[in-house]
Phi, psi and omega in degrees: 000150184218134175251107183291145181290338180200152179249130180269113178260181178301331181295324185260358188301313183291323178297318179295315180300318179297315179295322179293319178298319177298316180297322180295337180277347184262157177232126182303320182294329180286315182207089183300326182293313180296319180298314181293326177296318178293323178295317177296321178300313179294321181298328184275358179279142179113182183229137179291133171227137182286085178229157171236142173252130175250117185247129178216187184294343179268359182124210181228148175240140179250131179244116175278108188299318181297311181297316180296316180295316179298319179297312180296318182293320179297317178300316178299315180295320178299314179295316180298317179296321178298315179296316179299317178299319179295319178296314180297320177297318181292330180285330181274346181270000000 
């Protein structure tokens, strides 16, 4: 599993492409400092989103952590509320 540091959306696509083109013109052996600076610049483009990528021989799956957690938590709350209602009904009977 991998949690990417940033997600490149349509908003950042041209900025990322420009940074990648700049990186492609550089050679690490010629100037490692300049190359690493360009790599960091490209690395910092994008916006963090809480996702995990699961990569296997069948491809990759993306898990949106917020959505997944909210879904799981809602299911837990629904079950808990049902049990609580049953307990409360049994106490009043």
